[in-house]
C-alpha positions, 0 to 999 in steps of 0.5 A: 570483364562484363559477362553475358551468359546465354543458356539455350533451353528451348528444345522439346527433347523428343527422345525423352518421350515425355510431356515435360520439357527436357530441361526440367528433367532432374539429376539429383532431384534438381532440374537440368537447367538449374544445374547449369544456372547454378554453375553460371552464377558463380562467374563474376559480373555475369548477366544471364539470359535463358532462351526458352521455347517448348513449354516456355511458361512451365519453365518460367514458372518452375524457375520463377525466383531466378534472377535471369532474363527470359527470351522466348524462341517461338520457332526452333530454327537452330542454335544460331537462331536461338542466340540471335534472339538475345542479340540486341541484349548483348553489349559490344564490350561484354564477353558472350558465353553460350551454354546449354540447358541440357548439359548439367555437369559442366564445372566452373573451373572448365568455364574459367579456363575457357574464359581466360583465353579471350581477347579482342581477336580470339574466340574461345571454344570448348572441344572434347576428344571422344572415343565415339564422336557419333552425333557431334560436330567435328573440329576441322583443323589445318596441317598446323593444328589451327581450327578452320571450321566445325562441320555438323555430322549430317553435313560431314564427309566420310573423311571428316566423320573420322575426326574424333575431336568433337564440338561441345557447342560451348564458346565465348567471344566478344559481344560485338563480333558475335552479333556481327557473325550472327547476322551473317548466318545461313540455313543452307545445310542438311537440316535447314537450320541456322548453326551457331557453329558456322561462326567459327569459319566466319571468325577464321575468315576475319583473322580471329584465333580459335583458342580451344580448351577441353574438360577433364572428361567427356561426361562433363559436357555430355548433353541429355537427349534421352532417359539412358543419358539422363540415368548415366549422368545421374550415376556420374554425378552421384559418384562424384558426390560419393568421392567428394565425401570419401575425400572428407573421411566418410566411409561409404560401403559402396560408392556406387550405391549412394545418392545425395540429392542436396547437401550434406555436412559431415563430421569425422568417422561417419560410416554409411552403408549401401542404398542410403539417400540424402535429400535437401540440407543435412548435417551429421555429427561425428562417429555416426553410423547409418545402416542400409536403405535409409532415406534422410531428408533435411535432418540434423544428426548429432554425434555418436548416433546409430541409425539402423537399416530401413529408416526414414527421417525427414525434417527432424533432429536426432540428439547425440548418442541416440539409436534409431531403428531398424524400420523407424520413421521420424516425420517432420518436426520431430526432435529427439534429445540425447540418449534416446532410443527409437526402435523398430516400426516406431513412427514419431510425428511432430513430437519432442522426445526427452533425454534418455527416453525409449520408444522401442517397438511398434508404436505411434507417437504424434503431437506429443511432448515426452519428458526425460527417461520415459519408457513407452511400451510396444503398441502404444498409440497417442490418439491425436486426431478426432477426425477434425482437429489435432490434440497434444499428449504430454508424458512427463519425466519418468513415466512408464507406459505399458504395452498396447496403451492408447492415450487419447489426446488431449491428455497428460500422464503425470511424472513417474506415473505407470500406465498398465498394459492394455489401457485406454487413457482418456483423462489426466493421470496422477504422478507416481501412481499406477493407472489402468483401465481394463474390463474384468478378466474371466474364464469360461470353463464350458467353452470349446475351441472350434474344430475344422469340419471334414469335407464330405 
């Protein structure tokens, strides 16, 4: 079966109260339209057309790498008019599937079930039973349950408004039939638009069966028209991600306070506390514990790692049996070997930290190569930037860096060297020796501490 998918994405989205085209608003850091496209491409033998209108150039630029056919609807005259723009690109033999760029949570299984109902004299229609069908077109059936037509709410009688079966707008039918019905559409209705839904009555008049199927739940076919609906679907999506992870054995302290904005590959016995956000592509090993309020993006976390609360990790690798945080930041191109300790208020950037090394307190390590079993004291700074260029600091195996030390790059601290606290190191230091730089300490016996003067 050759499939032609038409994704309608031309609307302005006035109720979004935004200059951004509606289909470019995000769920889980991915545009609504990309959610729909990523579902559609899972269907075999599928050619995808996307109908755009408002913000067309920005939409095309955002999705410049998509292998789709862009079709512009310069005037937005209804859903039927939008599909008409693609009419001459639909082959008679193909099956045409109509989707919507603002319906992001539609599942592939739902589409596969819908398409399974297609034959030469069948139109497949996705409907949904709603507790509150306000705003939806209603499915009008005869006494035998056969679909007769769809009536839009603005054109519905009071009796028809009591119908709870709503139209999702998602349908599939043979291309030849669809093109014929599109040419017969009229805009004689309350909105003066060409309704795609009018093809249902045309199909019935020609003896077509309207075969309906429904999604598992209403949220799957809910469109986004305003920020409230966007926020609602964000939480629906995130809860789905949480449930999927828990089914794989992950312990989430509160599934309602978890965000996955990308992908997450996890091992066994992983525990994740509240308000943790994952972005991009992440891989986590076995027996990993992640504390509350962490942000992790494009990270690889080894086995038996503990990440304490309020850490930020981005484009970094953490070796097995390491301990991070709390309040630590691992910036891009950071690589931690096994058994490392990165403590509170430590920032690591574009650096390799060797096996068993520790940077435990209030330090900045940037553009550095740190060897094995190095201890870096509190308040240490690698001064890697001269205002124009970046330079590298090398700290060799076994070195001990005293607190409040500045290492002015480029500089190398030798193997098993010790740097005295409060030093500013501007030259390479030898192996196995103590190096320090301090001014002479003195005490002033005549000095008196200032006292606060009383106000007159």
